[in-house]
All heavy atoms as a GROMACS GRO file, in nm:
protein
  581
    1MET      N    1   1.228   0.980   1.968
    1MET     CA    2   1.181   0.844   1.971
    1MET      C    3   1.033   0.836   1.972
    1MET      O    4   0.973   0.752   1.906
    1MET     CB    5   1.247   0.775   2.095
    1MET     CG    6   1.207   0.633   2.108
    1MET     SD    7   1.281   0.534   1.975
    1MET     CE    8   1.368   0.412   2.068
    2GLN      N    9   0.969   0.924   2.051
    2GLN     CA   10   0.823   0.920   2.058
    2GLN      C   11   0.758   0.952   1.914
    2GLN      O   12   0.668   0.883   1.876
    2GLN     CB   13   0.775   1.020   2.161
    2GLN     CG   14   0.618   1.017   2.168
    2GLN     CD   15   0.574   1.123   2.283
    2GLN    OE1   16   0.649   1.179   2.353
    2GLN    NE2   17   0.442   1.131   2.290
    3ALA      N   18   0.811   1.052   1.848
    3ALA     CA   19   0.766   1.089   1.719
    3ALA      C   20   0.781   0.972   1.622
    3ALA      O   21   0.690   0.943   1.538
    3ALA     CB   22   0.833   1.208   1.664
    4LEU      N   23   0.890   0.901   1.630
    4LEU     CA   24   0.919   0.788   1.540
    4LEU      C   25   0.816   0.678   1.568
    4LEU      O   26   0.753   0.625   1.477
    4LEU     CB   27   1.056   0.731   1.565
    4LEU     CG   28   1.100   0.610   1.484
    4LEU    CD1   29   1.096   0.638   1.335
    4LEU    CD2   30   1.235   0.561   1.526
    5THR      N   31   0.791   0.641   1.694
    5THR     CA   32   0.695   0.533   1.716
    5THR      C   33   0.556   0.567   1.686
    5THR      O   34   0.476   0.486   1.647
    5THR     CB   35   0.711   0.482   1.867
    5THR    OG1   36   0.686   0.599   1.952
    5THR    CG2   37   0.844   0.424   1.892
    6GLU      N   38   0.519   0.695   1.702
    6GLU     CA   39   0.381   0.743   1.673
    6GLU      C   40   0.354   0.741   1.522
    6GLU      O   41   0.240   0.724   1.471
    6GLU     CB   42   0.366   0.884   1.723
    6GLU     CG   43   0.345   0.887   1.878
    6GLU     CD   44   0.335   1.027   1.929
    6GLU    OE1   45   0.351   1.124   1.855
    6GLU    OE2   46   0.319   1.038   2.053
    7ASN      N   47   0.462   0.752   1.443
    7ASN     CA   48   0.447   0.761   1.297
    7ASN      C   49   0.490   0.632   1.223
    7ASN      O   50   0.488   0.626   1.103
    7ASN     CB   51   0.527   0.883   1.238
    7ASN     CG   52   0.467   1.013   1.286
    7ASN    OD1   53   0.353   1.043   1.250
    7ASN    ND2   54   0.542   1.090   1.357
    8ALA      N   55   0.530   0.534   1.300
    8ALA     CA   56   0.571   0.407   1.239
    8ALA      C   57   0.454   0.327   1.186
    8ALA      O   58   0.340   0.329   1.239
    8ALA     CB   59   0.648   0.326   1.347
    9ASP      N   60   0.478   0.259   1.082
    9ASP     CA   61   0.385   0.164   1.016
    9ASP      C   62   0.438   0.022   1.037
    9ASP      O   63   0.533  -0.018   0.966
    9ASP     CB   64   0.370   0.195   0.869
    9ASP     CG   65   0.273   0.113   0.794
    9ASP    OD1   66   0.195   0.041   0.861
    9ASP    OD2   67   0.275   0.114   0.675
   10VAL      N   68   0.379  -0.051   1.130
   10VAL     CA   69   0.427  -0.184   1.158
   10VAL      C   70   0.367  -0.283   1.061
   10VAL      O   71   0.246  -0.282   1.043
   10VAL     CB   72   0.395  -0.225   1.304
   10VAL    CG1   73   0.441  -0.372   1.328
   10VAL    CG2   74   0.459  -0.130   1.405
   11ARG      N   75   0.455  -0.353   0.989
   11ARG     CA   76   0.408  -0.444   0.884
   11ARG      C   77   0.459  -0.585   0.911
   11ARG      O   78   0.570  -0.604   0.968
   11ARG     CB   79   0.460  -0.406   0.747
   11ARG     CG   80   0.422  -0.263   0.703
   11ARG     CD   81   0.485  -0.226   0.576
   11ARG     NE   82   0.467  -0.085   0.545
   11ARG     CZ   83   0.517  -0.026   0.440
   11ARG    NH1   84   0.604  -0.086   0.364
   11ARG    NH2   85   0.496   0.102   0.417
   12GLU      N   86   0.383  -0.685   0.873
   12GLU     CA   87   0.420  -0.822   0.882
   12GLU      C   88   0.419  -0.879   0.743
   12GLU      O   89   0.323  -0.849   0.668
   12GLU     CB   90   0.325  -0.901   0.978
   12GLU     CG   91   0.335  -0.861   1.122
   12GLU     CD   92   0.250  -0.949   1.216
   12GLU    OE1   93   0.239  -1.067   1.179
   12GLU    OE2   94   0.202  -0.897   1.312
   13TYR      N   95   0.511  -0.961   0.707
   13TYR     CA   96   0.521  -1.026   0.578
   13TYR      C   97   0.526  -1.176   0.597
   13TYR      O   98   0.592  -1.227   0.685
   13TYR     CB   99   0.648  -0.984   0.505
   13TYR     CG  100   0.650  -0.830   0.475
   13TYR    CD1  101   0.702  -0.738   0.567
   13TYR    CD2  102   0.589  -0.786   0.354
   13TYR    CE1  103   0.704  -0.606   0.530
   13TYR    CE2  104   0.590  -0.650   0.325
   13TYR     CZ  105   0.644  -0.557   0.418
   13TYR     OH  106   0.644  -0.421   0.383
   14GLU      N  107   0.461  -1.243   0.507
   14GLU     CA  108   0.472  -1.394   0.500
   14GLU      C  109   0.608  -1.431   0.459
   14GLU      O  110   0.675  -1.357   0.382
   14GLU     CB  111   0.366  -1.443   0.409
   14GLU     CG  112   0.226  -1.419   0.448
   14GLU     CD  113   0.182  -1.505   0.573
   14GLU    OE1  114   0.232  -1.618   0.587
   14GLU    OE2  115   0.103  -1.455   0.652
   15SER      N  116   0.654  -1.549   0.495
   15SER     CA  117   0.782  -1.601   0.445
   15SER      C  118   0.779  -1.608   0.290
   15SER      O  119   0.688  -1.650   0.228
   15SER     CB  120   0.806  -1.744   0.503
   15SER     OG  121   0.924  -1.789   0.457
   16GLY      N  122   0.888  -1.550   0.232
   16GLY     CA  123   0.901  -1.554   0.083
   16GLY      C  124   0.841  -1.431   0.018
   16GLY      O  125   0.849  -1.418  -0.108
   17ALA      N  126   0.769  -1.344   0.090
   17ALA     CA  127   0.704  -1.223   0.033
   17ALA      C  128   0.807  -1.124  -0.008
   17ALA      O  129   0.910  -1.107   0.064
   17ALA     CB  130   0.607  -1.163   0.132
   18VAL      N  131   0.791  -1.066  -0.119
   18VAL     CA  132   0.880  -0.957  -0.166
   18VAL      C  133   0.840  -0.830  -0.097
   18VAL      O  134   0.724  -0.781  -0.106
   18VAL     CB  135   0.880  -0.941  -0.318
   18VAL    CG1  136   0.964  -0.822  -0.364
   18VAL    CG2  137   0.928  -1.064  -0.387
   19ILE      N  138   0.935  -0.761  -0.024
   19ILE     CA  139   0.911  -0.638   0.049
   19ILE      C  140   0.923  -0.518  -0.045
   19ILE      O  141   0.841  -0.429  -0.049
   19ILE     CB  142   1.003  -0.628   0.165
   19ILE    CG1  143   0.981  -0.741   0.263
   19ILE    CG2  144   0.991  -0.489   0.231
   19ILE    CD1  145   1.086  -0.753   0.375
   20PHE      N  146   1.028  -0.521  -0.125
   20PHE     CA  147   1.039  -0.426  -0.241
   20PHE      C  148   1.127  -0.484  -0.345
   20PHE      O  149   1.206  -0.574  -0.320
   20PHE     CB  150   1.092  -0.285  -0.192
   20PHE     CG  151   1.224  -0.283  -0.118
   20PHE    CD1  152   1.344  -0.305  -0.184
   20PHE    CD2  153   1.227  -0.261   0.013
   20PHE    CE1  154   1.466  -0.302  -0.121
   20PHE    CE2  155   1.348  -0.258   0.085
   20PHE     CZ  156   1.466  -0.279   0.017
   21GLU      N  157   1.106  -0.438  -0.467
   21GLU     CA  158   1.176  -0.488  -0.588
   21GLU      C  159   1.309  -0.405  -0.616
   21GLU      O  160   1.309  -0.292  -0.594
   21GLU     CB  161   1.085  -0.486  -0.707
   21GLU     CG  162   0.974  -0.588  -0.710
   21GLU     CD  163   1.021  -0.733  -0.732
   21GLU    OE1  164   1.141  -0.758  -0.760
   21GLU    OE2  165   0.937  -0.817  -0.723
   22GLU      N  166   1.401  -0.472  -0.677
   22GLU     CA  167   1.523  -0.407  -0.729
   22GLU      C  168   1.467  -0.304  -0.827
   22GLU      O  169   1.384  -0.331  -0.912
   22GLU     CB  170   1.611  -0.510  -0.798
   22GLU     CG  171   1.734  -0.456  -0.863
   22GLU     CD  172   1.813  -0.557  -0.928
   22GLU    OE1  173   1.777  -0.678  -0.934
   22GLU    OE2  174   1.920  -0.527  -0.978
   23GLY      N  175   1.527  -0.186  -0.826
   23GLY     CA  176   1.488  -0.074  -0.917
   23GLY      C  177   1.369   0.005  -0.880
   23GLY      O  178   1.336   0.104  -0.944
   24SER      N  179   1.302  -0.032  -0.767
   24SER     CA  180   1.180   0.040  -0.734
   24SER      C  181   1.220   0.169  -0.661
   24SER      O  182   1.333   0.189  -0.615
   24SER     CB  183   1.091  -0.047  -0.639
   24SER     OG  184   1.158  -0.075  -0.519
   25GLU      N  185   1.120   0.261  -0.651
   25GLU     CA  186   1.141   0.387  -0.582
   25GLU      C  187   1.151   0.369  -0.434
   25GLU      O  188   1.064   0.307  -0.373
   25GLU     CB  189   1.020   0.478  -0.614
   25GLU     CG  190   1.033   0.616  -0.553
   25GLU     CD  191   0.914   0.704  -0.584
   25GLU    OE1  192   0.848   0.686  -0.686
   25GLU    OE2  193   0.886   0.796  -0.508
   26PRO      N  194   1.253   0.430  -0.373
   26PRO     CA  195   1.264   0.420  -0.224
   26PRO      C  196   1.160   0.504  -0.156
   26PRO      O  197   1.146   0.623  -0.181
   26PRO     CB  198   1.410   0.473  -0.193
   26PRO     CG  199   1.437   0.559  -0.310
   26PRO     CD  200   1.357   0.503  -0.428
   27ASP      N  201   1.078   0.438  -0.070
   27ASP     CA  202   0.974   0.512  -0.006
   27ASP      C  203   0.969   0.487   0.143
   27ASP      O  204   0.878   0.539   0.210
   27ASP     CB  205   0.840   0.476  -0.068
   27ASP     CG  206   0.810   0.327  -0.061
   27ASP    OD1  207   0.898   0.250  -0.009
   27ASP    OD2  208   0.696   0.289  -0.094
   28ALA      N  209   1.055   0.410   0.201
   28ALA     CA  210   1.059   0.384   0.341
   28ALA      C  211   1.184   0.329   0.397
   28ALA      O  212   1.270   0.278   0.317
   28ALA     CB  213   0.947   0.278   0.369
   29LEU      N  214   1.208   0.353   0.523
   29LEU     CA  215   1.323   0.299   0.594
   29LEU      C  216   1.263   0.188   0.680
   29LEU      O  217   1.157   0.203   0.737
   29LEU     CB  218   1.381   0.406   0.687
   29LEU     CG  219   1.474   0.372   0.801
   29LEU    CD1  220   1.606   0.312   0.742
   29LEU    CD2  221   1.501   0.489   0.890
   30PHE      N  222   1.326   0.071   0.685
   30PHE     CA  223   1.276  -0.042   0.760
   30PHE      C  224   1.368  -0.077   0.881
   30PHE      O  225   1.485  -0.073   0.869
   30PHE     CB  226   1.277  -0.167   0.662
   30PHE     CG  227   1.181  -0.145   0.546
   30PHE    CD1  228   1.216  -0.080   0.436
   30PHE    CD2  229   1.051  -0.203   0.555
   30PHE    CE1  230   1.130  -0.061   0.326
   30PHE    CE2  231   0.963  -0.187   0.451
   30PHE     CZ  232   1.007  -0.119   0.334
   31LEU      N  233   1.303  -0.107   0.986
   31LEU     CA  234   1.370  -0.158   1.110
   31LEU      C  235   1.316  -0.292   1.135
   31LEU      O  236   1.187  -0.315   1.140
   31LEU     CB  237   1.338  -0.066   1.229
   31LEU     CG  238   1.388  -0.116   1.367
   31LEU    CD1  239   1.533  -0.135   1.370
   31LEU    CD2  240   1.335  -0.025   1.477
   32MET      N  241   1.401  -0.395   1.144
   32MET     CA  242   1.359  -0.534   1.164
   32MET      C  243   1.333  -0.554   1.317
   32MET      O  244   1.415  -0.532   1.399
   32MET     CB  245   1.479  -0.630   1.119
   32MET     CG  246   1.506  -0.627   0.976
   32MET     SD  247   1.384  -0.724   0.887
   32MET     CE  248   1.400  -0.879   0.965
   33LEU      N  249   1.212  -0.600   1.338
   33LEU     CA  250   1.174  -0.635   1.479
   33LEU      C  251   1.195  -0.781   1.504
   33LEU      O  252   1.233  -0.824   1.615
   33LEU     CB  253   1.032  -0.594   1.504
   33LEU     CG  254   0.993  -0.453   1.487
   33LEU    CD1  255   0.846  -0.424   1.511
   33LEU    CD2  256   1.080  -0.369   1.582
   34GLU      N  257   1.169  -0.865   1.398
   34GLU     CA  258   1.197  -1.009   1.412
   34GLU      C  259   1.206  -1.070   1.277
   34GLU      O  260   1.169  -1.006   1.174
   34GLU     CB  261   1.085  -1.085   1.490
   34GLU     CG  262   0.949  -1.064   1.432
   34GLU     CD  263   0.839  -1.134   1.518
   34GLU    OE1  264   0.830  -1.095   1.642
   34GLU    OE2  265   0.763  -1.214   1.470
   35GLY      N  266   1.256  -1.186   1.266
   35GLY     CA  267   1.262  -1.265   1.140
   35GLY      C  268   1.397  -1.236   1.067
   35GLY      O  269   1.496  -1.187   1.130
   36ARG      N  270   1.395  -1.261   0.940
   36ARG     CA  271   1.517  -1.237   0.855
   36ARG      C  272   1.475  -1.195   0.718
   36ARG      O  273   1.380  -1.252   0.662
   36ARG     CB  274   1.595  -1.370   0.844
   36ARG     CG  275   1.727  -1.358   0.767
   36ARG     CD  276   1.810  -1.477   0.778
   36ARG     NE  277   1.769  -1.569   0.674
   36ARG     CZ  278   1.849  -1.671   0.633
   36ARG    NH1  279   1.962  -1.701   0.691
   36ARG    NH2  280   1.805  -1.757   0.541
   37VAL      N  281   1.548  -1.105   0.661
   37VAL     CA  282   1.521  -1.051   0.522
   37VAL      C  283   1.646  -1.083   0.440
   37VAL      O  284   1.759  -1.058   0.488
   37VAL     CB  285   1.494  -0.902   0.523
   37VAL    CG1  286   1.492  -0.848   0.379
   37VAL    CG2  287   1.358  -0.876   0.590
   38SER      N  288   1.628  -1.136   0.323
   38SER     CA  289   1.741  -1.153   0.228
   38SER      C  290   1.739  -1.043   0.126
   38SER      O  291   1.628  -1.000   0.089
   38SER     CB  292   1.741  -1.294   0.169
   38SER     OG  293   1.622  -1.306   0.083
   39PHE      N  294   1.860  -0.995   0.087
   39PHE     CA  295   1.866  -0.894  -0.015
   39PHE      C  296   1.927  -0.960  -0.138
   39PHE      O  297   2.033  -1.027  -0.133
   39PHE     CB  298   1.953  -0.778   0.032
   39PHE     CG  299   1.899  -0.712   0.154
   39PHE    CD1  300   1.952  -0.747   0.276
   39PHE    CD2  301   1.795  -0.628   0.137
   39PHE    CE1  302   1.890  -0.678   0.391
   39PHE    CE2  303   1.730  -0.566   0.252
   39PHE     CZ  304   1.789  -0.597   0.375
   40GLU      N  305   1.860  -0.949  -0.253
   40GLU     CA  306   1.890  -1.032  -0.370
   40GLU      C  307   1.913  -0.936  -0.488
   40GLU      O  308   1.846  -0.836  -0.504
   40GLU     CB  309   1.782  -1.129  -0.400
   40GLU     CG  310   1.741  -1.219  -0.282
   40GLU     CD  311   1.620  -1.307  -0.302
   40GLU    OE1  312   1.548  -1.282  -0.406
   40GLU    OE2  313   1.606  -1.399  -0.222
   41LYS      N  314   2.006  -0.976  -0.578
   41LYS     CA  315   2.041  -0.907  -0.701
   41LYS      C  316   1.993  -0.993  -0.816
   41LYS      O  317   2.020  -1.124  -0.812
   41LYS     CB  318   2.191  -0.876  -0.705
   41LYS     CG  319   2.233  -0.797  -0.823
   41LYS     CD  320   2.189  -0.655  -0.803
   41LYS     CE  321   2.246  -0.569  -0.920
   41LYS     NZ  322   2.183  -0.438  -0.927
   42SER      N  323   1.936  -0.938  -0.921
   42SER     CA  324   1.900  -1.015  -1.034
   42SER      C  325   2.027  -1.052  -1.112
   42SER      O  326   2.121  -0.972  -1.128
   42SER     CB  327   1.804  -0.938  -1.126
   42SER     OG  328   1.855  -0.823  -1.172
   43VAL      N  329   2.031  -1.179  -1.165
   43VAL     CA  330   2.143  -1.224  -1.244
   43VAL      C  331   2.090  -1.287  -1.374
   43VAL      O  332   1.969  -1.318  -1.381
   43VAL     CB  333   2.228  -1.327  -1.168
   43VAL    CG1  334   2.298  -1.261  -1.048
   43VAL    CG2  335   2.143  -1.448  -1.123
   44PRO      N  336   2.174  -1.298  -1.478
   44PRO     CA  337   2.123  -1.355  -1.603
   44PRO      C  338   2.053  -1.488  -1.584
   44PRO      O  339   2.086  -1.568  -1.502
   44PRO     CB  340   2.252  -1.368  -1.688
   44PRO     CG  341   2.345  -1.266  -1.628
   44PRO     CD  342   2.314  -1.260  -1.481
   45GLY      N  343   1.953  -1.505  -1.670
   45GLY     CA  344   1.877  -1.630  -1.661
   45GLY      C  345   1.750  -1.622  -1.577
   45GLY      O  346   1.699  -1.721  -1.534
   46ASN      N  347   1.708  -1.499  -1.549
   46ASN     CA  348   1.595  -1.475  -1.463
   46ASN      C  349   1.606  -1.540  -1.328
   46ASN      O  350   1.510  -1.598  -1.272
   46ASN     CB  351   1.466  -1.527  -1.537
   46ASN     CG  352   1.336  -1.464  -1.485
   46ASN    OD1  353   1.345  -1.351  -1.436
   46ASN    ND2  354   1.230  -1.536  -1.493
   47ASN      N  355   1.725  -1.526  -1.270
   47ASN     CA  356   1.756  -1.582  -1.134
   47ASN      C  357   1.795  -1.467  -1.041
   47ASN      O  358   1.813  -1.357  -1.080
   47ASN     CB  359   1.870  -1.680  -1.142
   47ASN     CG  360   1.833  -1.804  -1.222
   47ASN    OD1  361   1.725  -1.868  -1.200
   47ASN    ND2  362   1.907  -1.843  -1.324
   48TRP      N  363   1.800  -1.505  -0.911
   48TRP     CA  364   1.836  -1.409  -0.809
   48TRP      C  365   1.950  -1.464  -0.725
   48TRP      O  366   1.954  -1.582  -0.697
   48TRP     CB  367   1.716  -1.383  -0.719
   48TRP     CG  368   1.606  -1.313  -0.793
   48TRP    CD1  369   1.500  -1.375  -0.853
   48TRP    CD2  370   1.593  -1.174  -0.814
   48TRP    NE1  371   1.421  -1.278  -0.912
   48TRP    CE2  372   1.473  -1.150  -0.885
   48TRP    CE3  373   1.668  -1.062  -0.776
   48TRP    CZ2  374   1.429  -1.024  -0.922
   48TRP    CZ3  375   1.624  -0.935  -0.811
   48TRP    CH2  376   1.503  -0.920  -0.886
   49ARG      N  377   2.044  -1.377  -0.688
   49ARG     CA  378   2.160  -1.416  -0.605
   49ARG      C  379   2.150  -1.340  -0.471
   49ARG      O  380   2.134  -1.220  -0.471
   49ARG     CB  381   2.291  -1.386  -0.672
   49ARG     CG  382   2.410  -1.408  -0.584
   49ARG     CD  383   2.541  -1.414  -0.651
   49ARG     NE  384   2.542  -1.527  -0.744
   49ARG     CZ  385   2.609  -1.526  -0.861
   49ARG    NH1  386   2.672  -1.418  -0.898
   49ARG    NH2  387   2.605  -1.631  -0.936
   50VAL      N  388   2.154  -1.414  -0.360
   50VAL     CA  389   2.148  -1.349  -0.231
   50VAL      C  390   2.279  -1.276  -0.204
   50VAL      O  391   2.387  -1.331  -0.216
   50VAL     CB  392   2.116  -1.454  -0.118
   50VAL    CG1  393   2.122  -1.390   0.018
   50VAL    CG2  394   1.977  -1.521  -0.142
   51ILE      N  395   2.272  -1.157  -0.168
   51ILE     CA  396   2.384  -1.071  -0.144
   51ILE      C  397   2.412  -1.059   0.008
   51ILE      O  398   2.527  -1.064   0.052
   51ILE     CB  399   2.368  -0.934  -0.201
   51ILE    CG1  400   2.342  -0.934  -0.351
   51ILE    CG2  401   2.488  -0.838  -0.173
   51ILE    CD1  402   2.450  -0.995  -0.434
   52SER      N  403   2.306  -1.042   0.083
   52SER     CA  404   2.326  -1.029   0.236
   52SER      C  405   2.186  -1.050   0.303
   52SER      O  406   2.086  -1.072   0.232
   52SER     CB  407   2.380  -0.893   0.268
   52SER     OG  408   2.287  -0.784   0.228
   53TYR      N  409   2.189  -1.043   0.436
   53TYR     CA  410   2.069  -1.062   0.511
   53TYR      C  411   2.056  -0.951   0.615
   53TYR      O  412   2.157  -0.894   0.659
   53TYR     CB  413   2.077  -1.197   0.591
   53TYR     CG  414   2.081  -1.314   0.501
   53TYR    CD1  415   2.198  -1.382   0.467
   53TYR    CD2  416   1.964  -1.369   0.447
   53TYR    CE1  417   2.204  -1.484   0.382
   53TYR    CE2  418   1.966  -1.482   0.371
   53TYR     CZ  419   2.087  -1.545   0.340
   53TYR     OH  420   2.085  -1.654   0.253
   54ALA      N  421   1.937  -0.931   0.668
   54ALA     CA  422   1.910  -0.846   0.782
   54ALA      C  423   1.832  -0.937   0.879
   54ALA      O  424   1.753  -1.017   0.842
   54ALA     CB  425   1.826  -0.721   0.740
   55VAL      N  426   1.864  -0.906   1.012
   55VAL     CA  427   1.797  -0.981   1.119
   55VAL      C  428   1.743  -0.878   1.217
   55VAL      O  429   1.765  -0.761   1.208
   55VAL     CB  430   1.888  -1.083   1.178
   55VAL    CG1  431   1.932  -1.191   1.085
   55VAL    CG2  432   2.012  -1.011   1.241
   56ALA      N  433   1.673  -0.928   1.318
   56ALA     CA  434   1.619  -0.848   1.425
   56ALA      C  435   1.719  -0.746   1.477
   56ALA      O  436   1.829  -0.785   1.506
   56ALA     CB  437   1.559  -0.928   1.538
   57GLY      N  438   1.674  -0.620   1.482
   57GLY     CA  439   1.763  -0.515   1.528
   57GLY      C  440   1.833  -0.439   1.414
   57GLY      O  441   1.884  -0.328   1.436
   58ASP      N  442   1.833  -0.492   1.295
   58ASP     CA  443   1.896  -0.428   1.178
   58ASP      C  444   1.794  -0.332   1.119
   58ASP      O  445   1.673  -0.341   1.137
   58ASP     CB  446   1.936  -0.531   1.075
   58ASP     CG  447   2.051  -0.619   1.112
   58ASP    OD1  448   2.124  -0.580   1.207
   58ASP    OD2  449   2.072  -0.727   1.054
   59PHE      N  450   1.849  -0.237   1.040
   59PHE     CA  451   1.765  -0.147   0.964
   59PHE      C  452   1.817  -0.143   0.822
   59PHE      O  453   1.931  -0.174   0.796
   59PHE     CB  454   1.755  -0.005   1.023
   59PHE     CG  455   1.884   0.067   1.032
   59PHE    CD1  456   1.927   0.151   0.931
   59PHE    CD2  457   1.965   0.050   1.146
   59PHE    CE1  458   2.049   0.210   0.936
   59PHE    CE2  459   2.088   0.118   1.153
   59PHE     CZ  460   2.124   0.201   1.050
   60PHE      N  461   1.733  -0.115   0.725
   60PHE     CA  462   1.775  -0.109   0.582
   60PHE      C  463   1.677  -0.016   0.505
   60PHE      O  464   1.572   0.020   0.561
   60PHE     CB  465   1.772  -0.248   0.524
   60PHE     CG  466   1.640  -0.324   0.522
   60PHE    CD1  467   1.552  -0.309   0.420
   60PHE    CD2  468   1.606  -0.394   0.636
   60PHE    CE1  469   1.430  -0.379   0.424
   60PHE    CE2  470   1.480  -0.463   0.639
   60PHE     CZ  471   1.390  -0.455   0.526
   61GLY      N  472   1.719   0.021   0.388
   61GLY     CA  473   1.644   0.108   0.300
   61GLY      C  474   1.679   0.258   0.314
   61GLY      O  475   1.619   0.345   0.241
   62GLU      N  476   1.770   0.290   0.404
   62GLU     CA  477   1.797   0.432   0.436
   62GLU      C  478   1.876   0.500   0.316
   62GLU      O  479   1.850   0.621   0.292
   62GLU     CB  480   1.877   0.446   0.562
   62GLU     CG  481   2.027   0.408   0.557
   62GLU     CD  482   2.052   0.253   0.559
   62GLU    OE1  483   1.958   0.173   0.563
   62GLU    OE2  484   2.168   0.220   0.554
   63ILE      N  485   1.960   0.434   0.245
   63ILE     CA  486   2.036   0.498   0.143
   63ILE      C  487   1.948   0.563   0.033
   63ILE      O  488   1.959   0.675  -0.005
   63ILE     CB  489   2.144   0.403   0.080
   63ILE    CG1  490   2.241   0.354   0.185
   63ILE    CG2  491   2.216   0.467  -0.037
   63ILE    CD1  492   2.315   0.463   0.252
   64GLY      N  493   1.859   0.483  -0.020
   64GLY     CA  494   1.763   0.523  -0.121
   64GLY      C  495   1.680   0.639  -0.075
   64GLY      O  496   1.650   0.732  -0.149
   65VAL      N  497   1.630   0.632   0.052
   65VAL     CA  498   1.547   0.736   0.106
   65VAL      C  499   1.625   0.867   0.114
   65VAL      O  500   1.575   0.974   0.088
   65VAL     CB  501   1.491   0.697   0.248
   65VAL    CG1  502   1.423   0.814   0.316
   65VAL    CG2  503   1.400   0.580   0.232
   66LEU      N  504   1.750   0.859   0.151
   66LEU     CA  505   1.830   0.978   0.164
   66LEU      C  506   1.879   1.032   0.028
   66LEU      O  507   1.884   1.159   0.006
   66LEU     CB  508   1.958   0.954   0.252
   66LEU     CG  509   1.929   0.920   0.400
   66LEU    CD1  510   2.055   0.878   0.464
   66LEU    CD2  511   1.858   1.033   0.466
   67THR      N  512   1.906   0.944  -0.070
   67THR     CA  513   1.961   0.991  -0.201
   67THR      C  514   1.860   1.001  -0.308
   67THR      O  515   1.875   1.066  -0.408
   67THR     CB  516   2.072   0.889  -0.248
   67THR    OG1  517   2.014   0.767  -0.277
   67THR    CG2  518   2.183   0.876  -0.146
   68GLY      N  519   1.750   0.926  -0.295
   68GLY     CA  520   1.648   0.920  -0.391
   68GLY      C  521   1.680   0.829  -0.513
   68GLY      O  522   1.606   0.812  -0.613
   69ALA      N  523   1.790   0.755  -0.502
   69ALA     CA  524   1.832   0.659  -0.606
   69ALA      C  525   1.736   0.532  -0.591
   69ALA      O  526   1.697   0.500  -0.491
   69ALA     CB  527   1.977   0.618  -0.583
   70PRO      N  528   1.720   0.467  -0.710
   70PRO     CA  529   1.629   0.347  -0.704
   70PRO      C  530   1.696   0.237  -0.620
   70PRO      O  531   1.819   0.239  -0.602
   70PRO     CB  532   1.624   0.303  -0.852
   70PRO     CG  533   1.678   0.419  -0.928
   70PRO     CD  534   1.763   0.500  -0.842
   71ARG      N  535   1.616   0.150  -0.573
   71ARG     CA  536   1.664   0.034  -0.486
   71ARG      C  537   1.762  -0.047  -0.573
   71ARG      O  538   1.733  -0.091  -0.689
   71ARG     CB  539   1.550  -0.056  -0.446
   71ARG     CG  540   1.444   0.020  -0.372
   71ARG     CD  541   1.461   0.008  -0.227
   71ARG     NE  542   1.344   0.061  -0.150
   71ARG     CZ  543   1.352   0.123  -0.039
   71ARG    NH1  544   1.467   0.138   0.016
   71ARG    NH2  545   1.245   0.161   0.020
   72ALA      N  546   1.873  -0.083  -0.515
   72ALA     CA  547   1.978  -0.158  -0.582
   72ALA      C  548   1.956  -0.308  -0.575
   72ALA      O  549   2.009  -0.382  -0.657
   72ALA     CB  550   2.120  -0.125  -0.524
   73LEU      N  551   1.877  -0.352  -0.475
   73LEU     CA  552   1.845  -0.495  -0.454
   73LEU      C  553   1.702  -0.508  -0.430
   73LEU      O  554   1.629  -0.411  -0.397
   73LEU     CB  555   1.923  -0.547  -0.332
   73LEU     CG  556   2.075  -0.528  -0.343
   73LEU    CD1  557   2.136  -0.562  -0.202
   73LEU    CD2  558   2.141  -0.617  -0.443
   74ARG      N  559   1.650  -0.635  -0.436
   74ARG     CA  560   1.520  -0.660  -0.380
   74ARG      C  561   1.526  -0.716  -0.243
   74ARG      O  562   1.631  -0.781  -0.205
   74ARG     CB  563   1.439  -0.744  -0.477
   74ARG     CG  564   1.456  -0.893  -0.460
   74ARG     CD  565   1.354  -0.965  -0.551
   74ARG     NE  566   1.383  -1.112  -0.540
   74ARG     CZ  567   1.303  -1.202  -0.601
   74ARG    NH1  568   1.199  -1.167  -0.672
   74ARG    NH2  569   1.330  -1.335  -0.587
   75ALA      N  570   1.426  -0.696  -0.164
   75ALA     CA  571   1.420  -0.749  -0.027
   75ALA      C  572   1.312  -0.856  -0.020
   75ALA      O  573   1.202  -0.825  -0.059
   75ALA     CB  574   1.395  -0.634   0.070
   76VAL      N  575   1.340  -0.969   0.035
   76VAL     CA  576   1.248  -1.084   0.046
   76VAL      C  577   1.252  -1.128   0.194
   76VAL      O  578   1.354  -1.153   0.257
   76VAL     CB  579   1.289  -1.200  -0.050
   76VAL    CG1  580   1.191  -1.315  -0.032
   76VAL    CG2  581   1.291  -1.148  -0.190
   0.00000   0.00000   0.00000
C-alpha cells in the first residue's frame, strides 16, 4: 500500500474532459477518488454511446495494462 501511494499520480479532470480515447495505448490503472466517469463506445454517425460508469471507489483500466490490448472504450 505504501509503495502504491508513493508512486501514485493524482489527477483532476474538468467535467466533460476525455481521460483516454477508444483505441489508445493502455498506460495506467485508474482509481476513482471522487466524481463519475462514463465509458463510451463510438457508434456510426460520429456519435458516442455510454456503456457504463465508474464512481468513487471504483477502478478501471486494468485489463489493457495487463494484456497490452488497446482501450476498448473512451473514458470521459
